[in-house]
C-alpha positions as CSV (number, residue, x, y, z in Angstrom):
1,A,0.0,0.0,0.0
2,A,1.0,3.6,-0.5
3,V,1.7,5.5,2.7
4,M,1.7,9.2,3.4
5,I,2.8,11.0,6.5
6,P,1.1,14.3,5.6
7,A,1.4,16.2,8.8
8,V,3.8,16.5,11.7
9,A,1.2,18.2,13.8
10,V,2.9,18.6,17.2
11,A,6.4,18.0,18.5
12,P,7.1,17.4,22.2
13,W,10.5,19.1,22.7
14,G,13.2,18.2,25.2
15,S,13.9,20.0,28.4
16,S,16.6,22.1,26.8
17,Q,14.2,23.8,24.4
18,L,11.9,25.9,26.6
19,A,12.4,27.6,30.0
20,A,9.9,26.8,32.7
21,V,8.0,30.0,33.5
22,G,4.9,30.9,35.5
23,S,2.8,29.1,38.0
24,V,1.5,25.6,37.5
25,P,-2.3,25.1,37.7
26,A,-3.8,22.3,39.8
27,G,-3.9,19.0,38.0
28,A,-1.3,20.0,35.4
29,T,0.6,17.1,33.7
30,R,3.3,16.5,31.3
31,F,3.4,13.8,28.6
32,V,5.9,10.9,29.0
33,A,6.3,8.9,25.8
34,L,7.2,5.3,25.9
35,G,10.1,4.1,23.9
36,S,7.7,2.2,21.7
37,Q,4.0,1.4,21.7
38,V,3.2,-1.7,23.8
39,R,0.2,-3.9,24.2
40,L,-2.0,-3.9,27.4
41,A,-4.9,-6.1,26.4
42,D,-6.1,-8.3,23.6
43,T,-9.4,-10.1,24.0
44,R,-8.5,-12.4,21.1
45,R,-5.7,-14.0,23.2
46,Q,-7.3,-13.9,26.6
47,K,-4.1,-12.5,28.0
48,G,-3.4,-10.2,30.9
49,G,-6.5,-11.0,32.9
50,T,-8.9,-9.8,30.1
51,N,-11.8,-11.8,28.9
52,L,-14.0,-11.4,25.9
53,Y,-16.5,-8.8,27.2
54,S,-17.1,-10.1,30.7
55,D,-19.8,-8.1,32.6
56,L,-18.5,-5.0,34.2
57,N,-20.2,-3.2,37.1
58,V,-20.5,0.0,35.1
59,A,-23.6,2.2,34.8
60,S,-24.6,3.1,31.3
61,S,-26.2,6.2,29.9
62,S,-28.0,4.1,27.3
63,Q,-30.8,1.6,27.9
64,R,-28.6,-1.3,26.8
65,R,-26.0,-2.5,29.3
66,P,-22.6,-2.4,27.6
67,R,-20.2,-5.3,27.6
68,G,-16.6,-4.5,28.3
69,I,-13.2,-5.1,29.8
70,R,-11.3,-3.3,32.5
71,V,-7.7,-2.5,31.6
72,Q,-5.0,-1.6,34.2
73,V,-2.8,1.1,32.7
74,A,-0.8,2.8,35.5
75,G,2.1,0.8,36.7
76,R,2.2,-1.5,33.7
77,R,4.5,-1.9,30.7
78,G,6.5,1.2,31.6
79,V,3.6,3.5,32.4
80,P,4.4,5.4,35.7
81,D,2.3,4.5,38.8
82,D,1.1,8.1,39.2
83,A,-0.1,8.5,35.6
84,A,-3.3,10.6,35.4
85,A,-4.1,9.9,31.8
86,A,-2.8,7.8,28.9
87,A,-2.5,7.9,25.1
88,L,-4.2,4.6,24.0
89,V,-4.6,3.0,20.6
90,V,-7.9,1.1,20.7
91,T,-8.3,-1.4,17.8
92,V,-11.6,-3.2,17.3
93,V,-12.3,-6.4,15.4
94,N,-16.0,-6.2,14.8
95,H,-18.2,-9.3,15.0
96,A,-21.6,-7.5,14.7
97,G,-23.2,-5.0,12.4
98,E,-23.2,-1.3,13.3
99,N,-21.1,-1.1,16.5
100,H,-19.2,1.4,18.5
101,V,-16.6,1.2,21.3
102,S,-15.8,3.7,24.1
103,A,-12.8,4.1,26.4
104,F,-13.3,6.0,29.7
105,P,-12.0,6.2,33.3
106,T,-13.0,3.4,35.6
107,G,-15.5,4.5,38.2
108,V,-17.6,6.8,36.0
109,T,-20.9,6.3,34.1
110,A,-20.3,4.9,30.6
111,P,-20.5,8.0,28.4
112,N,-22.8,8.3,25.4
113,V,-19.8,8.9,23.1
114,S,-17.5,6.7,21.0
115,N,-13.9,6.4,20.2
116,V,-14.1,3.8,17.4
117,N,-17.1,3.3,15.1
118,L,-17.8,0.3,12.8
119,Q,-20.5,-0.3,10.1
120,R,-20.3,-4.1,9.3
121,P,-19.2,-7.5,10.5
122,H,-15.5,-8.4,10.3
123,Q,-14.5,-4.7,10.0
124,V,-11.2,-3.8,11.7
125,M,-10.7,-0.2,12.9
126,A,-8.3,1.6,15.2
127,N,-8.1,5.1,16.8
128,L,-5.9,7.0,19.2
129,A,-7.6,8.1,22.3
130,I,-6.4,10.3,25.2
131,V,-8.2,8.8,28.2
132,R,-8.1,9.9,31.9
133,L,-7.4,7.0,34.3
134,G,-9.7,6.0,37.1
135,G,-8.6,6.2,40.7
136,D,-7.0,2.8,40.5
137,G,-5.1,3.7,37.3
138,S,-7.4,1.7,35.0
139,V,-9.9,2.4,32.1
140,D,-13.0,0.6,31.0
141,V,-13.5,-0.2,27.3
142,T,-17.0,-1.1,26.4
143,A,-18.7,-2.1,23.1
144,F,-22.3,-1.8,22.0
145,D,-22.3,-5.2,20.4
146,D,-20.0,-8.2,20.0
147,A,-16.3,-7.4,19.2
148,D,-12.8,-8.1,20.1
149,V,-10.7,-5.2,21.4
150,I,-7.0,-4.6,21.5
151,V,-5.6,-1.8,23.7
152,D,-2.0,-0.5,23.2
153,V,-0.4,2.4,25.1
154,C,2.2,4.8,23.6
155,G,2.6,7.3,26.5
156,S,1.0,8.8,29.6
157,F,0.5,12.1,31.3
158,V,2.0,12.4,34.8
159,P,1.4,15.1,37.4
160,I,3.8,18.0,37.8
161,G,4.3,20.3,40.8
162,E,6.5,22.9,39.2
163,G,7.1,24.5,35.9
164,T,8.9,22.3,33.4
165,S,9.6,22.2,29.7
166,D,10.0,18.4,29.6
167,G,7.0,16.8,28.0
168,R,5.5,19.9,26.5
169,L,3.6,19.6,23.2
170,V,4.7,22.4,20.8
171,S,2.7,22.9,17.6
172,L,4.6,23.4,14.4
173,P,3.8,26.7,12.6
174,V,2.6,24.7,9.5
175,P,2.0,20.9,9.2
176,R,4.5,19.4,6.8
177,R,4.5,16.2,4.8
178,I,7.6,14.1,5.4
179,L,6.9,11.0,3.4
180,D,4.7,10.1,0.4
181,T,5.4,6.7,-1.2
182,R,3.0,7.4,-4.1
183,S,5.9,9.1,-5.8
184,G,8.1,6.0,-5.3
185,D,8.0,2.4,-4.1
186,V,5.2,1.4,-1.8
187,V,5.9,-0.1,1.6
188,P,6.2,-3.9,1.0
189,A,4.2,-6.4,3.0
190,R,6.1,-7.2,6.2
191,G,8.6,-4.6,5.2
192,S,9.5,-1.2,6.5
193,T,10.5,2.3,5.4
194,R,12.7,4.6,7.4
195,V,11.4,8.2,7.6
196,M,13.9,11.0,7.9
197,L,12.5,14.0,9.7
198,G,15.1,16.5,8.4
199,D,14.2,20.1,9.3
200,A,10.5,19.3,9.7
201,V,10.9,19.3,13.5
202,P,13.5,20.9,15.9
203,P,16.7,19.0,16.2
204,D,16.2,18.3,19.9
205,A,12.7,16.9,19.6
206,V,12.3,13.7,21.5
207,S,8.9,12.6,20.1
208,V,6.6,13.6,17.3
209,V,2.9,13.4,16.6
210,V,2.3,12.3,13.1
211,N,-0.7,11.5,10.9
212,L,-0.4,8.2,9.0
213,T,-2.5,7.8,5.8
214,T,-2.6,4.7,3.6
215,T,-4.3,4.5,0.2
216,G,-4.5,1.9,-2.6
217,T,-4.4,-1.0,-0.2
218,F,-4.1,-4.5,-1.7
219,N,-5.7,-6.4,1.1
220,W,-6.2,-6.5,4.8
221,G,-3.3,-5.5,7.0
222,Y,-1.9,-2.9,9.4
223,L,0.8,-0.2,9.8
224,T,3.1,0.2,12.8
225,C,5.1,3.4,13.4
226,Y,8.0,3.0,15.8
227,P,11.5,4.5,16.6
228,A,14.1,3.6,13.9
229,G,16.6,1.0,14.9
230,T,14.4,-0.6,17.6
231,A,12.5,-3.9,17.7
232,L,9.2,-4.0,15.9
233,P,6.5,-3.8,18.6
234,D,3.5,-6.1,18.8
235,A,1.2,-3.2,18.1
236,S,-0.5,-1.3,15.3
237,N,-1.4,2.3,14.6
238,L,-3.5,2.0,11.4
239,N,-5.6,-1.0,10.3
240,V,-7.3,-1.8,7.0
241,D,-9.5,-4.8,6.2
242,G,-9.7,-4.9,2.4
243,P,-8.4,-3.7,-0.9
244,G,-8.8,-0.2,-2.3
245,Q,-9.1,1.5,1.1
246,T,-8.0,4.9,2.2
247,R,-7.6,5.5,6.0
248,A,-5.8,7.8,8.4
249,A,-4.7,7.6,12.0
250,M,-2.7,9.7,14.4
251,A,0.4,8.3,16.2
252,F,2.7,9.4,19.0
253,V,6.2,8.2,18.2
254,D,9.6,8.6,19.9
255,V,12.4,10.0,17.7
256,A,15.4,7.7,17.4
257,D,18.9,9.1,17.5
258,V,20.0,7.5,14.3
259,G,20.8,10.5,12.1
260,G,17.4,12.1,12.2
């Protein structure tokens, strides 16, 4: 499939870039990216204490009681114990017709909102969601109808008590395209393409937020974006489930120190 990375929307800069100034409001946090995206739950594999939509004691704002899983986030897979929120990639393998999935803090009423929406059986969709964690550091993920759910984490937001530049998100003046394989070779199945950031982001950026777009897909599959020179994680950022599709997804990714 052809792959475009059409926008570097935001860059978290390192602590050397900005001076800490001013007072810090209550509840302020900073973003801590993981070295690479990691998996927290996968109902297809019955791992990590998750079961395929076991009943949760959650109140629902709809007449139909949702089915769901509870996923511990804080204190797992490199996420700090005091994390207040997390950047989660929620992937859904749909078993029903029209369906939707929501991720929200444990301990609150299931909201009448969705993070991933599906239209037909066997559809596979993913989306990045910033989710506040419940008091025990976990989130509930519920579905309107039958589905399998995969939850990956790529970073978290931790409390700060004083001004800091570490972990700040700094918008670029203009989004910039840094890769478009339509003008060259497509990314091969089970292959990879190294993306050079060049002058698109500051030289001391430690992470970037990118938008991945794929078009002209040949069949089902997925794309994973991760720091160059590191092991391929068991995670995905963008999923497609058939030929001729065009889809986009946002991703938080650490920048590897391998020549940009």
